[in-house]
N, C-alpha and C positions, 0 to 999 in steps of 0.2 A: 510306906507309900507305894502305890502300884502305878506303873506307867505302861498302858497298852500301846502296842505298835502294830498297825495294820499293814497288810501287804496283799498283793494278788489282784488288784484292780487293773483296769485298762480299757482298751477299745474291744468290744465284743460284738460279734454279729448276732442278730436276732436268732433265738433258738440255741445260743451258746450255753456252755456249762462251766463257768469259771469257779475256782475255789478261793475264797478269801481266808486269810490267816490273821489271827490276833495273838501276838506274843506278849505275855505279861512279864514284868520285871521282877515279880515275886511269885511264890507258889500259889497257883490258882486254887489249891485246896483251902487256902485261907480266905478265899473270896466267896461271898454268899451266892452271887449271881453274876454271870457274864452274859453280855448281850450284844447283838448287832442292831444298829439303828441306821436310818438313812435320811438324807435331806436333799431334796431336789431344789433347783433354783426357784426362788419365790415361794417355796412351800415350807411348812413347819417340819421339824424333825419328827420322824415316826418310828415306832417299834417295828423291827423285822422279826427277830427271834431272840429268846433268852434260854439259858441253861443254868440250872442251879448246881451247887457243889455235890448234890446227890444224883445229878443227872436228869432231873425233871426238865422237860422242854416246854416252851410255849411259843406259838407262832402267830403272827398277824395273819389276817384272812388272805391278804395278797401273797403271802409266802407259803401258805399251806399247800402241800402236794408238789411244790416246786423247789423249795429250799430245805436244806437240812443243816441243823446246827449240831456240832459235836465238840468234844474236848479231849485233849491228850494231857493228862495230869503230869506225866513224866517230862513233857516238853513245855509245860506251862502255856499251852497254846489252845485256843478255841478256833474252830473252823466254821465257815459258812459255805456249804456246797450249794451252788445255785444251778438251776437248769431251766430250760425253756424260757430264756430271758426275752423280755419284750422291751421295746423302746421306753415304755413308761417305768421300767426298772432303773433307768438312768438316774444316778444320784451319787452323792458323796456318802460312802458307807463308813460308819463310825463304830468303833468297839467301845463298850462300856464295861467297867469292872466295879461292882458294888460290894463293898465290904463295910457293913453298917458301922457307923453312920456316914461313911465316906463314899463318894462316887467319883470315879476317875474316867476320863475320856481320852481316847487317842486323837490323833490329828485327822484320821480318815484316809480312805483310799477311794479314788474316783472310779466309778464304773460307768462307762458310756456304751449304750447298746445302739448300734447303728450299722447299716449296711454300706 
């Protein structure tokens, strides 16, 4: 079993560049894909970015060019570097670890973009 734990959220000013971290309780080399998702109040959960165990990345349109997903296998951690944040990026950001056929979710870290 894998337990993702997110950190790095908080109150950020528009244009800010926070970095979110997702630490897994097991080696991420055993995980097929890790990803970041987000859920804003009253909205459905949506994909932000994913990274496979071979390093292939995928981004949602809203994240392309502003967010970067990366991984540190030695630390069993995946990062989401965000930049040029906008108020509409305000959401609970959740980390997912997919190890077929199982999918594990963290509790999330809140990012609020406001001046």
